[in-house]
N, CA and C atoms as a LAMMPS dump frame, in Angstrom:
ITEM: TIMESTEP
0
ITEM: NUMBER OF ATOMS
609
ITEM: BOX BOUNDS ff ff ff
-5.0000000000000000e+02 5.0000000000000000e+02
-5.0000000000000000e+02 5.0000000000000000e+02
-5.0000000000000000e+02 5.0000000000000000e+02
ITEM: ATOMS id mol type element x y z
1 1 1 N 433.888 -468.429 220.361
2 1 2 C 434.471 -468.897 219.092
3 1 3 C 434.117 -470.369 218.865
4 2 1 N 433.617 -470.688 217.673
5 2 2 C 433.193 -472.053 217.367
6 2 3 C 434.416 -472.944 217.141
7 3 1 N 434.159 -474.288 217.102
8 3 2 C 435.254 -475.247 216.871
9 3 3 C 435.948 -474.988 215.545
10 4 1 N 435.117 -474.691 214.499
11 4 2 C 435.704 -474.449 213.168
12 4 3 C 436.566 -473.196 213.173
13 5 1 N 436.121 -472.156 213.931
14 5 2 C 436.914 -470.926 214.041
15 5 3 C 438.251 -471.216 214.714
16 6 1 N 438.22 -472.066 215.78
17 6 2 C 439.45 -472.429 216.478
18 6 3 C 440.404 -473.182 215.538
19 7 1 N 439.812 -474.053 214.709
20 7 2 C 440.614 -474.816 213.738
21 7 3 C 441.313 -473.855 212.77
22 8 1 N 440.552 -472.855 212.28
23 8 2 C 441.14 -471.872 211.364
24 8 3 C 442.197 -471.034 212.074
25 9 1 N 441.906 -470.647 213.341
26 9 2 C 442.858 -469.856 214.112
27 9 3 C 444.211 -470.57 214.172
28 10 1 N 444.157 -471.886 214.43
29 10 2 C 445.393 -472.688 214.525
30 10 3 C 446.107 -472.725 213.177
31 11 1 N 445.31 -472.923 212.11
32 11 2 C 445.882 -472.996 210.753
33 11 3 C 446.494 -471.66 210.326
34 12 1 N 445.942 -470.563 210.87
35 12 2 C 446.39 -469.225 210.454
36 12 3 C 447.525 -468.665 211.317
37 13 1 N 447.945 -469.445 212.318
38 13 2 C 449.03 -468.979 213.194
39 13 3 C 450.266 -468.63 212.36
40 14 1 N 450.811 -467.441 212.64
41 14 2 C 452.021 -467.004 211.927
42 14 3 C 451.755 -466.399 210.559
43 15 1 N 450.488 -466.458 210.108
44 15 2 C 450.142 -465.869 208.8
45 15 3 C 449.851 -464.376 208.976
46 16 1 N 450.399 -463.584 208.081
47 16 2 C 450.216 -462.128 208.143
48 16 3 C 448.887 -461.759 207.476
49 17 1 N 447.984 -461.175 208.26
50 17 2 C 446.681 -460.745 207.73
51 17 3 C 446.683 -459.22 207.673
52 18 1 N 446.44 -458.605 206.509
53 18 2 C 446.406 -457.137 206.468
54 18 3 C 445.234 -456.597 207.289
55 19 1 N 445.382 -455.373 207.799
56 19 2 C 444.266 -454.738 208.528
57 19 3 C 443.145 -454.514 207.508
58 20 1 N 442.055 -455.26 207.68
59 20 2 C 441.013 -455.316 206.65
60 20 3 C 440.313 -453.974 206.415
61 21 1 N 440.05 -453.236 207.476
62 21 2 C 439.306 -451.977 207.299
63 21 3 C 440.14 -450.902 206.597
64 22 1 N 441.456 -451.156 206.457
65 22 2 C 442.327 -450.226 205.72
66 22 3 C 442.551 -450.7 204.282
67 23 1 N 441.955 -451.846 203.954
68 23 2 C 442.151 -452.455 202.635
69 23 3 C 440.941 -452.165 201.737
70 24 1 N 441.172 -451.41 200.668
71 24 2 C 440.09 -451.015 199.759
72 24 3 C 439.421 -452.231 199.107
73 25 1 N 440.22 -453.252 198.823
74 25 2 C 439.659 -454.461 198.191
75 25 3 C 438.72 -455.21 199.14
76 26 1 N 439.027 -455.16 200.452
77 26 2 C 438.122 -455.787 201.432
78 26 3 C 436.771 -455.062 201.422
79 27 1 N 436.806 -453.734 201.353
80 27 2 C 435.556 -452.957 201.303
81 27 3 C 434.758 -453.314 200.047
82 28 1 N 435.459 -453.51 198.924
83 28 2 C 434.774 -453.919 197.684
84 28 3 C 434.188 -455.324 197.829
85 29 1 N 434.937 -456.203 198.507
86 29 2 C 434.495 -457.585 198.722
87 29 3 C 433.201 -457.621 199.535
88 30 1 N 433.184 -456.941 200.688
89 30 2 C 431.978 -456.984 201.543
90 30 3 C 430.821 -456.205 200.924
91 31 1 N 431.165 -455.324 199.979
92 31 2 C 430.113 -454.598 199.256
93 31 3 C 429.346 -455.492 198.287
94 32 1 N 429.925 -456.669 197.984
95 32 2 C 429.29 -457.609 197.047
96 32 3 C 428.289 -458.539 197.739
97 33 1 N 428.304 -458.548 199.081
98 33 2 C 427.413 -459.45 199.815
99 33 3 C 426.437 -458.636 200.669
100 34 1 N 425.425 -459.329 201.195
101 34 2 C 424.428 -458.666 202.042
102 34 3 C 425.109 -458.094 203.289
103 35 1 N 424.704 -456.88 203.732
104 35 2 C 425.289 -456.32 204.964
105 35 3 C 425.057 -457.27 206.148
106 36 1 N 426.054 -457.369 207.032
107 36 2 C 425.971 -458.272 208.181
108 36 3 C 426.274 -457.474 209.456
109 37 1 N 425.414 -457.675 210.48
110 37 2 C 425.543 -456.905 211.716
111 37 3 C 426.868 -457.185 212.435
112 38 1 N 427.276 -458.454 212.435
113 38 2 C 428.51 -458.819 213.135
114 38 3 C 429.744 -458.246 212.44
115 39 1 N 429.724 -458.253 211.105
116 39 2 C 430.832 -457.649 210.339
117 39 3 C 430.91 -456.157 210.646
118 40 1 N 429.758 -455.487 210.67
119 40 2 C 429.713 -454.043 210.963
120 40 3 C 430.25 -453.756 212.366
121 41 1 N 429.888 -454.623 213.336
122 41 2 C 430.333 -454.451 214.731
123 41 3 C 431.851 -454.623 214.842
124 42 1 N 432.374 -455.671 214.212
125 42 2 C 433.822 -455.919 214.244
126 42 3 C 434.591 -454.82 213.511
127 43 1 N 434.019 -454.344 212.414
128 43 2 C 434.629 -453.249 211.637
129 43 3 C 434.748 -451.992 212.509
130 44 1 N 433.663 -451.693 213.213
131 44 2 C 433.643 -450.513 214.096
132 44 3 C 434.661 -450.674 215.224
133 45 1 N 434.717 -451.883 215.792
134 45 2 C 435.658 -452.17 216.892
135 45 3 C 437.103 -452.007 216.432
136 46 1 N 437.4 -452.519 215.235
137 46 2 C 438.754 -452.427 214.689
138 46 3 C 439.127 -450.974 214.391
139 47 1 N 438.198 -450.232 213.814
140 47 2 C 438.446 -448.812 213.521
141 47 3 C 438.685 -448.014 214.801
142 48 1 N 437.957 -448.369 215.867
143 48 2 C 438.12 -447.697 217.158
144 48 3 C 439.515 -447.957 217.716
145 49 1 N 439.993 -449.209 217.592
146 49 2 C 441.346 -449.545 218.055
147 49 3 C 442.408 -448.798 217.245
148 50 1 N 442.176 -448.664 215.943
149 50 2 C 443.105 -447.914 215.081
150 50 3 C 443.157 -446.44 215.483
151 51 1 N 441.983 -445.884 215.824
152 51 2 C 441.926 -444.484 216.281
153 51 3 C 442.698 -444.314 217.583
154 52 1 N 442.493 -445.287 218.499
155 52 2 C 443.205 -445.235 219.783
156 52 3 C 444.71 -445.298 219.579
157 53 1 N 445.14 -446.139 218.632
158 53 2 C 446.577 -446.253 218.335
159 53 3 C 447.117 -444.934 217.79
160 54 1 N 446.36 -444.354 216.855
161 54 2 C 446.769 -443.075 216.269
162 54 3 C 446.844 -441.971 217.314
163 55 1 N 445.839 -441.949 218.204
164 55 2 C 445.798 -440.931 219.263
165 55 3 C 446.962 -441.119 220.221
166 56 1 N 447.236 -442.378 220.603
167 56 2 C 448.334 -442.659 221.537
168 56 3 C 449.674 -442.198 220.954
169 57 1 N 449.894 -442.463 219.679
170 57 2 C 451.153 -442.038 219.037
171 57 3 C 451.279 -440.519 219.007
172 58 1 N 450.161 -439.85 218.676
173 58 2 C 450.154 -438.378 218.635
174 58 3 C 450.444 -437.805 220.015
175 59 1 N 449.78 -438.383 221.055
176 59 2 C 449.969 -437.902 222.428
177 59 3 C 451.394 -438.122 222.894
178 60 1 N 451.99 -439.251 222.534
179 60 2 C 453.385 -439.526 222.917
180 60 3 C 454.305 -438.463 222.339
181 61 1 N 454.086 -438.121 221.062
182 61 2 C 454.911 -437.064 220.419
183 61 3 C 454.744 -435.725 221.145
184 62 1 N 453.475 -435.382 221.464
185 62 2 C 453.2 -434.103 222.151
186 62 3 C 453.841 -434.062 223.532
187 63 1 N 453.688 -435.171 224.282
188 63 2 C 454.225 -435.223 225.652
189 63 3 C 455.747 -435.146 225.633
190 64 1 N 456.375 -435.855 224.676
191 64 2 C 457.842 -435.818 224.574
192 64 3 C 458.333 -434.404 224.263
193 65 1 N 457.595 -433.71 223.372
194 65 2 C 457.962 -432.327 223.024
195 65 3 C 457.818 -431.417 224.247
196 66 1 N 456.709 -431.605 225.025
197 66 2 C 456.476 -430.803 226.23
198 66 3 C 457.552 -431.088 227.277
199 67 1 N 457.88 -432.374 227.438
200 67 2 C 458.897 -432.78 228.419
201 67 3 C 460.258 -432.148 228.088
202 68 1 N 460.593 -432.137 226.8
203 68 2 C 461.87 -431.533 226.364
204 68 3 C 461.879 -430.035 226.679
205 69 1 N 460.727 -429.392 226.423
206 69 2 C 460.611 -427.94 226.685
207 69 3 C 460.786 -427.663 228.178
208 70 1 N 460.127 -428.494 229.022
209 70 2 C 460.217 -428.324 230.48
210 70 3 C 461.642 -428.534 230.964
211 71 1 N 462.326 -429.55 230.403
212 71 2 C 463.713 -429.833 230.807
213 71 3 C 464.66 -428.708 230.373
214 72 1 N 464.413 -428.185 229.149
215 72 2 C 465.24 -427.068 228.656
216 72 3 C 465.094 -425.862 229.584
217 73 1 N 463.844 -425.6 230.034
218 73 2 C 463.584 -424.467 230.943
219 73 3 C 464.301 -424.67 232.287
220 74 1 N 464.278 -425.933 232.794
221 74 2 C 464.98 -426.239 234.059
222 74 3 C 466.466 -425.949 233.912
223 75 1 N 467.049 -426.365 232.763
224 75 2 C 468.477 -426.135 232.517
225 75 3 C 468.797 -424.633 232.506
226 76 1 N 467.901 -423.872 231.871
227 76 2 C 468.107 -422.411 231.789
228 76 3 C 468.025 -421.753 233.166
229 77 1 N 467.107 -422.27 234.01
230 77 2 C 466.866 -421.652 235.322
231 77 3 C 467.678 -422.287 236.448
232 78 1 N 468.403 -423.36 236.145
233 78 2 C 469.097 -424.134 237.184
234 78 3 C 470.012 -423.27 238.055
235 79 1 N 470.811 -422.414 237.416
236 79 2 C 471.782 -421.594 238.158
237 79 3 C 471.073 -420.621 239.088
238 80 1 N 470.057 -419.915 238.55
239 80 2 C 469.305 -418.938 239.362
240 80 3 C 468.573 -419.622 240.509
241 81 1 N 467.99 -420.804 240.224
242 81 2 C 467.226 -421.515 241.258
243 81 3 C 468.147 -422.028 242.358
244 82 1 N 469.35 -422.466 241.98
245 82 2 C 470.305 -423.023 242.94
246 82 3 C 470.889 -421.945 243.857
247 83 1 N 470.942 -420.707 243.382
248 83 2 C 471.533 -419.609 244.173
249 83 3 C 470.701 -419.276 245.404
250 84 1 N 469.421 -419.596 245.342
251 84 2 C 468.525 -419.303 246.471
252 84 3 C 468.06 -417.865 246.502
253 85 1 N 468.501 -417.067 245.529
254 85 2 C 468.143 -415.652 245.514
255 85 3 C 466.939 -415.385 244.609
256 86 1 N 466.615 -416.33 243.723
257 86 2 C 465.524 -416.106 242.748
258 86 3 C 464.39 -417.103 243.033
259 87 1 N 463.446 -416.62 243.855
260 87 2 C 462.327 -417.474 244.266
261 87 3 C 461.472 -417.887 243.069
262 88 1 N 461.32 -416.949 242.157
263 88 2 C 460.5 -417.227 240.97
264 88 3 C 461.1 -418.375 240.153
265 89 1 N 462.42 -418.352 239.999
266 89 2 C 463.135 -419.411 239.263
267 89 3 C 462.982 -420.747 239.992
268 90 1 N 463.08 -420.705 241.354
269 90 2 C 462.924 -421.925 242.158
270 90 3 C 461.528 -422.537 241.944
271 91 1 N 460.507 -421.668 241.995
272 91 2 C 459.113 -422.144 241.812
273 91 3 C 458.897 -422.734 240.418
274 92 1 N 459.488 -422.049 239.432
275 92 2 C 459.341 -422.511 238.046
276 92 3 C 459.989 -423.887 237.871
277 93 1 N 461.182 -424.061 238.436
278 93 2 C 461.893 -425.343 238.353
279 93 3 C 461.091 -426.429 239.053
280 94 1 N 460.549 -426.061 240.248
281 94 2 C 459.735 -427.022 241.009
282 94 3 C 458.488 -427.443 240.219
283 95 1 N 457.807 -426.434 239.63
284 95 2 C 456.613 -426.724 238.804
285 95 3 C 456.97 -427.622 237.62
286 96 1 N 458.082 -427.267 236.969
287 96 2 C 458.495 -428.047 235.798
288 96 3 C 458.833 -429.491 236.164
289 97 1 N 459.467 -429.692 237.318
290 97 2 C 459.795 -431.051 237.766
291 97 3 C 458.522 -431.858 238.027
292 98 1 N 457.532 -431.196 238.65
293 98 2 C 456.247 -431.853 238.904
294 98 3 C 455.563 -432.229 237.581
295 99 1 N 455.601 -431.285 236.624
296 99 2 C 454.992 -431.547 235.314
297 99 3 C 455.718 -432.663 234.561
298 100 1 N 457.042 -432.745 234.723
299 100 2 C 457.822 -433.814 234.078
300 100 3 C 457.42 -435.174 234.641
301 101 1 N 457.183 -435.24 235.971
302 101 2 C 456.714 -436.491 236.592
303 101 3 C 455.368 -436.894 235.989
304 102 1 N 454.47 -435.904 235.835
305 102 2 C 453.151 -436.165 235.216
306 102 3 C 453.319 -436.635 233.761
307 103 1 N 454.258 -435.976 233.046
308 103 2 C 454.538 -436.37 231.651
309 103 3 C 455.002 -437.824 231.595
310 104 1 N 455.885 -438.199 232.516
311 104 2 C 456.406 -439.575 232.539
312 104 3 C 455.295 -440.59 232.801
313 105 1 N 454.375 -440.22 233.715
314 105 2 C 453.243 -441.111 234.023
315 105 3 C 452.363 -441.309 232.783
316 106 1 N 452.075 -440.17 232.126
317 106 2 C 451.24 -440.227 230.912
318 106 3 C 451.941 -441.015 229.801
319 107 1 N 453.247 -440.784 229.654
320 107 2 C 454.02 -441.505 228.637
321 107 3 C 453.95 -443.011 228.872
322 108 1 N 454.091 -443.409 230.142
323 108 2 C 454.026 -444.842 230.488
324 108 3 C 452.667 -445.412 230.104
325 109 1 N 451.59 -444.665 230.408
326 109 2 C 450.215 -445.106 230.065
327 109 3 C 450.07 -445.321 228.558
328 110 1 N 450.469 -444.292 227.78
329 110 2 C 450.318 -444.368 226.321
330 110 3 C 451.245 -445.416 225.7
331 111 1 N 452.46 -445.551 226.241
332 111 2 C 453.389 -446.553 225.708
333 111 3 C 452.893 -447.972 225.992
334 112 1 N 452.299 -448.158 227.194
335 112 2 C 451.684 -449.462 227.517
336 112 3 C 450.556 -449.776 226.541
337 113 1 N 449.748 -448.731 226.256
338 113 2 C 448.627 -448.916 225.323
339 113 3 C 449.139 -449.27 223.926
340 114 1 N 450.206 -448.582 223.502
341 114 2 C 450.821 -448.858 222.193
342 114 3 C 451.294 -450.316 222.103
343 115 1 N 451.788 -450.861 223.22
344 115 2 C 452.251 -452.25 223.239
345 115 3 C 451.088 -453.242 223.208
346 116 1 N 449.969 -452.874 223.867
347 116 2 C 448.804 -453.771 223.947
348 116 3 C 447.963 -453.776 222.667
349 117 1 N 447.852 -452.627 222.019
350 117 2 C 446.907 -452.471 220.9
351 117 3 C 447.149 -453.41 219.72
352 118 1 N 448.391 -453.643 219.265
353 118 2 C 448.569 -454.542 218.107
354 118 3 C 447.957 -455.929 218.321
355 119 1 N 448.116 -456.489 219.54
356 119 2 C 447.535 -457.798 219.841
357 119 3 C 446.015 -457.768 219.769
358 120 1 N 445.424 -456.713 220.356
359 120 2 C 443.958 -456.563 220.322
360 120 3 C 443.468 -456.402 218.89
361 121 1 N 444.174 -455.568 218.112
362 121 2 C 443.779 -455.326 216.717
363 121 3 C 443.889 -456.6 215.892
364 122 1 N 444.962 -457.357 216.122
365 122 2 C 445.152 -458.604 215.377
366 122 3 C 444.005 -459.58 215.667
367 123 1 N 443.594 -459.663 216.946
368 123 2 C 442.512 -460.574 217.328
369 123 3 C 441.196 -460.187 216.648
370 124 1 N 440.845 -458.893 216.713
371 124 2 C 439.594 -458.415 216.095
372 124 3 C 439.666 -458.564 214.574
373 125 1 N 440.837 -458.265 214.011
374 125 2 C 441.043 -458.374 212.566
375 125 3 C 440.845 -459.812 212.083
376 126 1 N 441.36 -460.786 212.865
377 126 2 C 441.207 -462.198 212.509
378 126 3 C 439.747 -462.638 212.63
379 127 1 N 439.054 -462.147 213.663
380 127 2 C 437.626 -462.455 213.805
381 127 3 C 436.853 -461.896 212.607
382 128 1 N 437.231 -460.682 212.195
383 128 2 C 436.577 -460.049 211.046
384 128 3 C 436.853 -460.84 209.77
385 129 1 N 438.095 -461.327 209.626
386 129 2 C 438.449 -462.14 208.458
387 129 3 C 437.631 -463.431 208.425
388 130 1 N 437.522 -464.117 209.586
389 130 2 C 436.776 -465.378 209.66
390 130 3 C 435.299 -465.158 209.327
391 131 1 N 434.728 -464.07 209.842
392 131 2 C 433.311 -463.767 209.562
393 131 3 C 433.131 -463.429 208.09
394 132 1 N 434.083 -462.673 207.524
395 132 2 C 434.032 -462.318 206.089
396 132 3 C 434.071 -463.588 205.243
397 133 1 N 434.994 -464.503 205.594
398 133 2 C 435.134 -465.771 204.861
399 133 3 C 433.838 -466.583 204.942
400 134 1 N 433.262 -466.649 206.15
401 134 2 C 432.026 -467.422 206.358
402 134 3 C 430.909 -466.908 205.446
403 135 1 N 430.738 -465.589 205.422
404 135 2 C 429.676 -464.979 204.607
405 135 3 C 429.935 -465.213 203.119
406 136 1 N 431.181 -464.989 202.691
407 136 2 C 431.518 -465.131 201.268
408 136 3 C 431.356 -466.573 200.794
409 137 1 N 431.783 -467.536 201.635
410 137 2 C 431.642 -468.938 201.241
411 137 3 C 430.185 -469.374 201.225
412 138 1 N 429.368 -468.792 202.106
413 138 2 C 427.919 -469.067 202.065
414 138 3 C 427.334 -468.614 200.729
415 139 1 N 427.738 -467.411 200.295
416 139 2 C 427.261 -466.873 199.011
417 139 3 C 427.772 -467.742 197.859
418 140 1 N 429.067 -468.125 197.918
419 140 2 C 429.648 -468.978 196.868
420 140 3 C 428.893 -470.303 196.744
421 141 1 N 428.576 -470.93 197.906
422 141 2 C 427.863 -472.212 197.9
423 141 3 C 426.462 -472.047 197.317
424 142 1 N 425.763 -470.99 197.749
425 142 2 C 424.4 -470.754 197.259
426 142 3 C 424.411 -470.481 195.756
427 143 1 N 425.353 -469.635 195.322
428 143 2 C 425.453 -469.319 193.892
429 143 3 C 425.811 -470.552 193.074
430 144 1 N 426.707 -471.405 193.629
431 144 2 C 427.103 -472.61 192.914
432 144 3 C 425.903 -473.543 192.722
433 145 1 N 425.066 -473.651 193.78
434 145 2 C 423.856 -474.482 193.689
435 145 3 C 422.91 -473.924 192.623
436 146 1 N 422.755 -472.58 192.608
437 146 2 C 421.898 -471.932 191.595
438 146 3 C 422.471 -472.122 190.191
439 147 1 N 423.789 -472.002 190.074
440 147 2 C 424.456 -472.181 188.764
441 147 3 C 424.217 -473.599 188.252
442 148 1 N 424.378 -474.597 189.15
443 148 2 C 424.158 -476.002 188.76
444 148 3 C 422.708 -476.226 188.331
445 149 1 N 421.773 -475.633 189.093
446 149 2 C 420.344 -475.77 188.773
447 149 3 C 420.033 -475.13 187.419
448 150 1 N 420.597 -473.934 187.178
449 150 2 C 420.38 -473.244 185.902
450 150 3 C 421.008 -474.017 184.74
451 151 1 N 422.19 -474.598 184.99
452 151 2 C 422.859 -475.39 183.943
453 151 3 C 422.004 -476.604 183.577
454 152 1 N 421.419 -477.263 184.618
455 152 2 C 420.548 -478.421 184.388
456 152 3 C 419.315 -478.015 183.577
457 153 1 N 418.718 -476.868 183.97
458 153 2 C 417.517 -476.367 183.276
459 153 3 C 417.849 -476.034 181.821
460 154 1 N 418.981 -475.37 181.594
461 154 2 C 419.405 -475 180.234
462 154 3 C 419.617 -476.256 179.396
463 155 1 N 420.248 -477.276 180.002
464 155 2 C 420.489 -478.539 179.302
465 155 3 C 419.17 -479.207 178.899
466 156 1 N 418.219 -479.215 179.831
467 156 2 C 416.894 -479.802 179.539
468 156 3 C 416.191 -479.024 178.431
469 157 1 N 416.274 -477.689 178.524
470 157 2 C 415.631 -476.844 177.517
471 157 3 C 416.261 -477.05 176.139
472 158 1 N 417.605 -477.231 176.135
473 158 2 C 418.302 -477.479 174.865
474 158 3 C 417.791 -478.767 174.224
475 159 1 N 417.678 -479.813 175.077
476 159 2 C 417.194 -481.112 174.591
477 159 3 C 415.781 -480.977 174.038
478 160 1 N 414.924 -480.275 174.829
479 160 2 C 413.534 -480.087 174.397
480 160 3 C 413.474 -479.256 173.117
481 161 1 N 414.303 -478.198 173.062
482 161 2 C 414.332 -477.337 171.869
483 161 3 C 414.753 -478.143 170.643
484 162 1 N 415.772 -478.988 170.823
485 162 2 C 416.247 -479.82 169.722
486 162 3 C 415.131 -480.761 169.24
487 163 1 N 414.422 -481.394 170.217
488 163 2 C 413.318 -482.311 169.877
489 163 3 C 412.205 -481.575 169.142
490 164 1 N 411.881 -480.378 169.624
491 164 2 C 410.817 -479.582 168.985
492 164 3 C 411.199 -479.152 167.576
493 165 1 N 412.478 -478.813 167.39
494 165 2 C 412.956 -478.419 166.06
495 165 3 C 412.831 -479.591 165.076
496 166 1 N 413.225 -480.77 165.557
497 166 2 C 413.12 -481.975 164.704
498 166 3 C 411.657 -482.239 164.354
499 167 1 N 410.785 -482.148 165.403
500 167 2 C 409.348 -482.384 165.183
501 167 3 C 408.769 -481.364 164.21
502 168 1 N 409.198 -480.117 164.365
503 168 2 C 408.726 -479.041 163.471
504 168 3 C 409.139 -479.33 162.029
505 169 1 N 410.413 -479.72 161.852
506 169 2 C 410.902 -480.022 160.498
507 169 3 C 410.164 -481.21 159.884
508 170 1 N 409.914 -482.233 160.716
509 170 2 C 409.193 -483.415 160.226
510 170 3 C 407.77 -483.047 159.802
511 171 1 N 407.099 -482.215 160.631
512 171 2 C 405.72 -481.81 160.32
513 171 3 C 405.668 -480.928 159.069
514 172 1 N 406.664 -480.052 158.92
515 172 2 C 406.738 -479.21 157.721
516 172 3 C 406.918 -480.08 156.466
517 173 1 N 407.752 -481.096 156.608
518 173 2 C 408.005 -481.992 155.477
519 173 3 C 406.727 -482.763 155.101
520 174 1 N 406.003 -483.267 156.137
521 174 2 C 404.742 -483.987 155.888
522 174 3 C 403.75 -483.059 155.194
523 175 1 N 403.622 -481.831 155.686
524 175 2 C 402.712 -480.852 155.068
525 175 3 C 403.065 -480.606 153.605
526 176 1 N 404.351 -480.472 153.364
527 176 2 C 404.818 -480.216 151.995
528 176 3 C 404.469 -481.386 151.075
529 177 1 N 404.703 -482.592 151.605
530 177 2 C 404.402 -483.787 150.804
531 177 3 C 402.898 -483.912 150.546
532 178 1 N 402.078 -483.651 151.604
533 178 2 C 400.609 -483.709 151.448
534 178 3 C 400.139 -482.736 150.363
535 179 1 N 400.646 -481.503 150.445
536 179 2 C 400.267 -480.479 149.464
537 179 3 C 400.648 -480.903 148.044
538 180 1 N 401.87 -481.437 147.933
539 180 2 C 402.358 -481.845 146.604
540 180 3 C 401.446 -482.928 146.003
541 181 1 N 401.155 -483.971 146.815
542 181 2 C 400.277 -485.056 146.33
543 181 3 C 398.879 -484.524 146.006
544 182 1 N 398.352 -483.674 146.897
545 182 2 C 396.989 -483.135 146.683
546 182 3 C 396.93 -482.305 145.404
547 183 1 N 397.965 -481.467 145.183
548 183 2 C 398.018 -480.653 143.966
549 183 3 C 398.079 -481.548 142.725
550 184 1 N 398.939 -482.561 142.801
551 184 2 C 399.135 -483.455 141.651
552 184 3 C 397.864 -484.251 141.333
553 185 1 N 397.147 -484.669 142.394
554 185 2 C 395.954 -485.506 142.182
555 185 3 C 394.741 -484.671 141.795
556 186 1 N 394.486 -483.585 142.566
557 186 2 C 393.219 -482.846 142.385
558 186 3 C 393.35 -481.562 141.569
559 187 1 N 394.565 -481.081 141.393
560 187 2 C 394.757 -479.862 140.61
561 187 3 C 394.643 -478.607 141.467
562 188 1 N 395.214 -477.522 140.929
563 188 2 C 395.311 -476.251 141.661
564 188 3 C 393.94 -475.667 141.95
565 189 1 N 393.025 -475.708 140.959
566 189 2 C 391.71 -475.07 141.136
567 189 3 C 390.936 -475.696 142.292
568 190 1 N 390.96 -477.021 142.355
569 190 2 C 390.227 -477.722 143.42
570 190 3 C 390.877 -477.423 144.766
571 191 1 N 392.176 -477.48 144.814
572 191 2 C 392.909 -477.235 146.075
573 191 3 C 392.634 -475.83 146.58
574 192 1 N 392.593 -474.839 145.662
575 192 2 C 392.309 -473.448 146.072
576 192 3 C 390.967 -473.352 146.785
577 193 1 N 389.947 -474.098 146.252
578 193 2 C 388.607 -474.074 146.864
579 193 3 C 388.669 -474.652 148.28
580 194 1 N 389.37 -475.796 148.417
581 194 2 C 389.471 -476.429 149.743
582 194 3 C 390.35 -475.606 150.699
583 195 1 N 391.391 -474.941 150.143
584 195 2 C 392.222 -474.065 150.97
585 195 3 C 391.372 -472.971 151.608
586 196 1 N 390.512 -472.362 150.765
587 196 2 C 389.661 -471.268 151.269
588 196 3 C 388.718 -471.782 152.337
589 197 1 N 388.173 -472.984 152.129
590 197 2 C 387.212 -473.552 153.085
591 197 3 C 387.896 -473.937 154.399
592 198 1 N 388.98 -474.712 154.288
593 198 2 C 389.603 -475.252 155.523
594 198 3 C 390.537 -474.24 156.221
595 199 1 N 391.335 -473.54 155.44
596 199 2 C 392.288 -472.624 156.066
597 199 3 C 391.599 -471.404 156.656
598 200 1 N 390.525 -470.922 156
599 200 2 C 389.748 -469.811 156.554
600 200 3 C 389.08 -470.213 157.851
601 201 1 N 388.634 -471.487 157.919
602 201 2 C 387.998 -472.017 159.142
603 201 3 C 388.976 -471.964 160.29
604 202 1 N 390.258 -472.337 160.022
605 202 2 C 391.287 -472.33 161.081
606 202 3 C 391.551 -470.933 161.582
607 203 1 N 391.557 -469.946 160.658
608 203 2 C 391.827 -468.582 161.054
609 203 3 C 390.624 -467.953 161.743
């Protein structure tokens, strides 16, 4: 983690960050920028942790249901097993007790995982947020530089366009005045002859 990341980590302490891969707006946000390998890796890591959390919760429910079933069976068979006359009941109770011990071990494993996962997910989620911010701000800075450059170019073009329009109007006015004087001095017939000679040459 870089110094700037550590600085942000400190600033973000106690701030609630939504799980980004579950947020539709985050997916739209990263869809606006170039794909990034590190973002994809962190996204995959976070999704994997979410799957593990979901699986652990499902397994805990299943194990608790199985444990209850095993205990109910022990209660039903307790009298027969205690009498010493029903070997089958004794074996069943013994098997169920062994399975309950296994259930407890598995429950402890999954419950420990359930306690650990939120911290791991929060860490990966924050890394993903920092990387997302870094990429987005890079794009914002680049776009801002392009926007400023385009604004400068547009401003220059406006100035040039304005100058050209003025020059065009001035030249049109001079042409109009020249034609008027030439017509007044030499007459239409003479001007028509020179128009044909000079203007045809230009074309």
